[in-house]
C-alpha positions, 0 to 999 in steps of 0.5 A: 735699968730701974737702979740706973734711973733712980741713981740718975734721978737722985743726981739730978735733984742734987744738981738742981740745988746748985748754981747752974754754972757750977756743975759744968765748971767743976766737971770741966775742971776735973776732966781737963786737969786729969793727965794734964802733964801726960802728953809732952808739949807738941810742936805748936806748944813748943812755939808757945814756949819759945815765944813766951820766953822772949822779952816784949821787944823780942815778941814785937820783932817776932810778930813783925816777921811771922806770927802777928796773929798769935802775938797778943797770946804770946805776950799774955803767956810771957807774963804768965810764965814769968810768974809761974814758970814754964813746966808743961803743966804751968804752960797749960793751966791757962787753957784749963782755966779758960775751958772751965770758965767757958763751961760755966758761962755756957750754962749761964748763956743757955739758962738766959736764952732757953731755960736752966735745964738747957744751960746745965745739960749744955755745960755738962755735955761740953765738959765731957767732949774729948775736944774740950780736954784736947784744947783745954790741955794745950798751950795755945789760944783756942781755949781762951778764944772759946771762953771769950766767944761764949762771954761775948755772946752772953754779954750781947744777950744781956745788952740787947735785953737791957741796953745800957752803955755799961753793958755794951762796954763790957761786950766791946771789951770781950769782943776786942779781947776775942779778936786779939786772942784769935782773929778767926774767931771774929767770924762770930761777929757775923752771927752777932750782927744778924741777931742785932739786925733782927732785934733792930727790925723786929725786936729782941723776942723775934730775934730769939734773945728775949722771952715774951714776958721780958721787959724788952719784949714790950714796944713802948717806944720801938723806933727809938729803942731799936735805933739805940740798940743797933747804934750801940752795937756798931759803936761797941765793935769799933774797938775791935776794928781799931785793935784787931784791924792792924793785926789782921793786915799784918797777919795777912802779909805773913800768911804764905809762911804761917800757913804754908802747910794748909791746903785749900778747903774741899767739900769733904772737909765740912763733913770731917769738921764735927769729928775734928773739933770734938776730937772724936768722929763718934762723939762729933756725930752724936753732938751734931745729931742732938744739936739738930733736934735742939734747933728744931725744938727752939724755933726762933730762939735757935737763931743765935746759937745756930748762926754762931755755929754755921756762919763762922764755919761757912765763912771760913770754908768759903775763904778757905776755898780761895786762900789756904785757911781751913784748919778745923781747930780754928773753929773750936770756939763754935763748939759751945753753941752746938752744945747749947742746941744739944742741951735744949734737946736734952732739956725736953726729955726726962732728966735721967734720960738726959744725963744718960746721954751725957754719960754716953757721950763721955763713954764714947769719947773715952778712947780719944780721951786716953789717946790725946793724953798720950800725944797731941800729935795727929795722927795719934799713931805718929807721936814725936818723942822729943823727951826720949831723944833728949834723954839719949843726948843727955845720958851720953853728952860730953863737954865739947859736943855739938848738935845738928838738926835736920831739917832745921826749918821744920814745923816739928821744931826739933831744936826747941823740943830738945832744948826744952827737955834737955835744958843744957843741950850741946852747942848748936854748931851750925847756928849763926843767928838764933831765932830770938835775934832773927825775930823768927821761929827758926835759927839761921844756919851757917852757909858753909857747914864744912867750915862751921863743923871744923874742929868738932870731934863729936856731933849729936845728929837729930833727924825727923823720922826713923832712919837706919842710916841717918846721915843719908837722910840729911840733904844738901851741903849740910849732909855732904859736910857731915858725911865727909867729916864724920862716921856714925858711931851709934843710932837710937831710933825714937818715936818720930825721931832718930838720934845718932852720935857722929864722931870725926873720921880717923883720917882727918 
């Protein structure tokens, strides 16, 4: 133990010489780029790829049909992929960069609210969480929302301490961007409002966003200063209402399609949340325990991070008991604030001991880190291997072949998965209008499958799940037409999927 304590002591001395944001940012970057392309795109990322490949006009049509809430993110990814391409790594790099910046900003926020040690340990702990890797390696908006949530909170603290229109304008821009990227993350404004109101009522020190010796703690002109503070905050959130308001109203009309797979929230969902956002039950439990100690240590200075964790969670849970909205990954943006509280607890002990806790959290999360680099599907034991299915078709494909997917309107996006990995797939014989022209995530299929299949001699059938007799798994008129016109020549079971080659019946 003496050797370990000595080595961690040396490591701490080296960390102290660096800018507080640099070690967490570098560690987060190193962890998230490790195995960045190992797990293939999963269903949600396939939707991102499909949307990013569309023109801005087509994206506007998509937003008007089903995915308004994610529309701004898709537009951002459209610009990104136009420049860097749409490989798995290219699609995920924005999330890597966002999580890296989030870790650095978190360290700065911790240093501003508490002290340098708290910020540093908060950022380091955030870097080793499996959830940071999971959402930092996903082509979805959650990493960007996490970064913007920390940035907006940091700018709020700065504006409350040294009010000026320039600082409030920066805060307004960050919050508006947060709302455009992830509507649910606007629940963070409840925490911001609470802190602003307390700062207006009692001053920044009582609200936990200023120290006693900070200039804002002095009350030379308390009434005028406090009034300006609250009014400037109200003005700063106006752009959020103007930009995100219409988006929210449109998304509300699409909820029945967008979230038809979500159930109403139950009490046990709250207990499962730490493991969900941390992507590890053990690490999530450790984070909650250490964060609770940090909150007790901070006292009133815990108001902002505690409310930034609890209020979004409670608001989404309350709404989720009435409307199907409760999805744990929607709350990933609260994790940095839990890490800030945990960092404050770690700052109270010797630096070597605090570093040991960070290392322990990293080690406990290693099994989950390895698992999420195999697949992004949940549960991890049920991967969907689109690439393997595409290889089967690519190896055996002939000119004139067709492909049929079952089910078509599935959140697994069978067609997108095969198209992404195959590049030049067989003709999708049953499609009458593709997803781009429809302004949707799914294509429209032929209402009379038998007619559309006429004249086709070979069909590649891709169905979800493992089936010894894949034709029997196709329901409705599509299944009837396939069974009447084709026989199964060969079957290839792959994880999560079954591929079959169908050939026309000799008697036809």
